[in-house]
N, C-alpha and C positions, 0 to 999 in steps of 0.2 A: 504494500500500500504506500502511495506517495506520502511524503512527510508534509506536515503543515509548515507554512512560512508566515512569519509575522513581518509586515512591512509598516514602516512609519515615515510619514512625510511631515516636515515642519514648515508651515506656511503662515505668514502674518503672525497672529497670536494663537494659532491653532496647531494641535498635533493630531494628524489624521492617521488612524490605524486601520489596516485591512489584513485579514487572515485568509490565506488560500491554501488549498490542498490540491496538488497537481494542477489541473486546469480549472478547478472549481473555486469560485469565491465563496467563502464560508461565512464571514462576518465582517462588519466594518463599524467604526464609531469615531468620535472626535472628542477631544478635550480642549478647553479654552484656558489660556493663561493670561495674566495681565501684561500690558504694554511694558511695564517696568521689568518684567521677567523675560520677555521675548518680543521683539518687534521685527517685522519683515523677515521672520525666520531666523534672525540672529539672536542667539541666546545670551542674555546678560546675567541671569541668575540661575546657574546650572542646578544647584540643589533644589530650588523651588520648582523648576521645570521637571526635574527628575521625580519629584514628589507627585506632581500632577500626572506624569506619565505612569507612575506606579499605580495611582488610583484608577486610571483608565484601564490598565491591564488587569486589575483585580476584579473587574466586572466581567471578564471573559476568561475562558480557558485558552490561554495563549501559549504557543511554543516559545521556549527561550533558547533553544539550541540552534535555531535558524532564523536570525533576525537580519533584515535588510532595511537600511534606513537612508533617507534622502536628505541632502543638504541644499539650502537655497543656492541659486546660481549667482546671487548678487556678489559683486567685487571679485569675481573669478575671471580668469583669462583662458582662452583656448586657441590653439594654433595647429595647423598641419605643417610639420617641419620636414624639410628635405635635406638629407645628409648623404655625403659620400659613403659608399660601403666600407665598413670597418669590421675588425674582428669582434666577435661576440663579447669578449672580455673588455673591450673598450667602448662598447655601445652606450652604456649608462653614462659615462662621463661625457661622451660626444653629444648625447641628447641634452644633458644639463648645460653644457657650454653653448649649444645652439639656442636653447631656450633663454639663457641669460642675454644673448645677443638680440633675439627677436622679440622677446616678451618683457624686457626690462624688469626682471624679477629681483626684488629684495630677498635674497636667499634666506636670510635669518627670519623673515616674517612669512614665508610661503612654503607650502608643500607642493611638490611637483609630481604628477602622475602621468604616465605615458604608455602607449601601446603601438607596436609596429603594425601598420595596416597594409603594406605592400611595397612595390618598387615602381619607379617611373624614370625612364631614361638613365638607368643604371644607378639611380640614387634611392636610398631607403626613404620611405614615407612613414612618418611617425606622428600619431595623434597625441598631443600633449595638452594638459590643462593644469593651471596653477590655482591653488585655493589658499586663502589666508589661514595661517596657523591658528589664529585666535578662533576663527569660525569652527574649525575641526576640533580643536582642543575643548572648547566649551560644549560642543555637541557630545563628545565622548564622555565628558564629566557628567552630563545630564543622564546619559544612558547608564553609566556606572551607578549613579544615585538610584536608578530604578532597577538595579541588579541585572542589567542587560549587557551582553558583549556581542557587538554586531559581527555577523559573518561578512558583511560588505557595507561600505559607505559609497554613495553615488550622488552626483549632482542631479537635482530634480529635472533640469532641462534634458539631460540624457535619458532619464526615465520616461519623460513625456514623449521623446522621439521613439523609444522602443514600444510604447503603448500603441502607436499607430499601426505597428506590424507591417510597415511599408518601407521599401528601399528608397522611394522618392516621395518626399512629403514636405509640406510647410505646416509647422505646428504653431498655433498661437495660444497663449495662456493669459487669462484675465482673472485676477483675484482682487479682493478688497484692498490689498496693500501692495500689489505688484502687477506687472504685465511683462510678457516676453514673447519672443519669436525664435523659432528654431528652424533652420533649413537643412533638410536631409537629402543627400545625393549619394547614390550607389551605396546606401546603407550607412553612410558616415554623416554625423551631424557637423556640417562644415561651418555653420554660423550659429552661435548661441548668443541671444540678446535677452538679458534679464534686467528689468528696470524697476526699482522700488517706487512706490507712490505713498502719499500721506494717508490715503484711505479715508479722507474726510472732505466734505464740501462739494463733491462732484456727483452729478446725476449719472445714471447708467449710460445715457446717450452721449455724454461728454467722454466717459471712459472708453466707449466703443469708438468714438471718433479718434481719440488719441491712439488707441490700439491700431486702427486702420492706418493712421499716419506712420506709426512705427513699422508696421508691416510693409508699407510702401517704400520707406527709406531702406529697410533691410533688403527687400527684394531688388531695389535699384542698385544697392551696393554689391549684392551678389552678382547681378547681371553684368555690371561694369567690370568686375574682376574675374568673371568666368564667361567670357564672350563665346567660348567654344561650347558651352553647355548652359545656356540661359534657361530661366524658368519660362515655360510656355503657357499658353492659355489653358492647356489641359491640366495644369498643376492644381492640386486640391489643397485647401486649407483645412486642417483638422483642429477643431475647437476644443480647448481644455480649460479648466478652471471653474470655480464656483459661479462666477458671474456670466458664464456661457452655458450654464446648465439648461436654461429654458430655450425652447424652440424659437420663441420670439426674439430673444437676444441674438441668437445665431442668425436669424433671418435679417435682423437689423445690420449685423456686421457684414453679411453677404452683399447688402445694398451699397456698402461703402468700399468694397474691394472688387477687383476684376476677376477674382477666382471664386469657384464654388466653395461653400463652407459646409462641413459635415462633422459629425462626431467620429472619433477613432473607432477602429474595429479590432480590438485586441484579441489574441488567440486564447481567450479565457471564457468560461461559461459564467454568465452574469445572471443573478436572480432578477425576476421581473421587478421593474421599478428602480433598479439600481442607479444611483446618481453617477453616471459614467464620467461626465466632465469634471466633477468635483474630485473624484478619486482616480483620475487618469494617471497621476504620478505614482500612486500606490500600485496600480495595475502594472505599470512599467517596471517597478521594482520587483513585483512578484514574478515577472517574466525573465528577470536577470539570471544568468547562469552563474552559480557559485559552487 
């Protein structure tokens, strides 16, 4: 029998939990914390957030041996790096050197993660992303306070891209405290844009307008830098995030963009009435190979 997976996504002031077994979603829930404890997914008070997380888990029979958790994409950088072929023993240092050159990383304040994704014109292609140490360290402390040890940590924009279950996709995310755009080409999230917002004083129509503008800018940037593989009119926008849960909000967004807008189609069995857009990141985390 497939093992249960516990997934956790930290968004705004919310901790969203989803439990899956194999391809079946079993349960989901959410805990809210104060803005002083966590804002825009950035944890300020790890013990308090850990306590809230422990309370959430106490209400469910949750697996603690297979925990996959998602970090906000705010303040992170990602690049596809091209390096000359080097010996395997030298690749780690070569990647770090290239990342310092192209990503202007303050090494003492940043964690760098990378994966080789292929070769092009004799050069190695490496997908790398840098995450602030404080973001990761506070996250781990909160999990420890809840007596959890994660099997994997992942950026939420990467989880959203996986949730589409498509090798070519445009993903938009709209939450109370953030918005984002991810462009996926040949199975690789080539552009990750995650922008925090104040979460106050704006109507949904204004938020949708800002998201459409961000989508337009991101698509234009991609097309200008990938003239050999531009986004075509057949490209599909996959809507994620709590503010795109309603059909009405997705229809409003579609009127503001040149692309069709639809919900993702993850390879998981979802219960009737499941809030797909809200828990899209959790679904992507549940689909991660660990």
